[in-house]
N, C-alpha and C positions, 0 to 999 in steps of 0.2 A: 528422508533421503539426505545424504551429506551435502548436496547442493543447496538444500533448504536449511539444514541444521546450522550451517555456517552463519546464518543471519539471526540465530537465537539471541545472542547478547544485544545486538542492535535493536531487535524487536523489543527486548526487555527494557531497553533504555527509554523507549517512547510509548509503548503500550502498557496499560495496567497489567500486573502480573497474571490476573485471571483471563487476560485476552491474548497472551503470548502464543499459546498453542493454536488458537484460532487464527491469529495473524500468520503463523507459519503455514497453516493449511491453505490460507488464501494465497500466499506467495507461491506455494507448491502448485496450486491449480492455475494461477494466472501466468506465471513465468518460469515454472520449474526451477526457481531460485537463480535464474540468470539475470543479473542486473542490466545486461545489454539487450534483453528481449525486446523485440519490436514487431508489431503487427502491421504489415503494409496496407491492409484494408482499412483499419480504423485509426491507425497512427498510435494506438495504445503502446506505451513504452515503460520499461523499467520493471522492477520487482513487483509492484502492485498494478502494473499496466494502466497507467493514467492516460486518458485521451488528452490531446493537446489543450483543449479549452478548459478542461477540469484542472489540468496541471497548472496552467497560467494563473488561475484564481486561487487554487488551493495552496500552491507552494508559496505564493505571496502572503496569504493570510497566516500560513504556518511559520512565517519568518524566513523563508528560503527563496525570496524573490531573486530571479536571475540564475538560480541553480539549475543544473542539468537534471532532467528527469532520470538520467542514467546514473546519477550520483546516489549510491545506496542510502546514505544517511538522509539526504534530502527527500528521497522517495518514501522511505519508511516513516520519517517524521511527519511528512505531509499526509500520508495515509492515516497515521494515528490522529492527527489533527482533524481530518475529515470525518473519521469514524466517531470521534468524540463530539464533534459538531452535530452530526446526525442524532446522536443520543441526546444532546442538549435540546434539540428541536423536537424531541419526542418521536423520532423516527427509529427504524431498525438500525442498530449500530453499523452493520456491514452492508447497508442497502446500496452503496455505490458500486459494489462488485458483483458481477454475475456469478462468480465463483463462491458466493456465500452459500450456494446450494450444497457445497461439500461439508457444511457444518451441521447438516441434518435438518 
């Protein structure tokens, strides 16, 4: 969808090329491509729907300390960092997202 496709170049900046399509599918499932998406029940926010606790630690470790979860660059970069960290630890790359189910 166009709402998600608009994030292709940003995803391509932070995710490995073979992960860009997957990242866009996660964004589509999590937020429908809306960088201002917010879940009032969990507090999950932004394109990749970070919960507040995960955002606080991940954004800092990704080099975006103090950035808003609604900042698309900070959100995508932090998601890419978290996914890569999962892989470095021998975990499933997309394990942090419930929407990983859309990947098959």
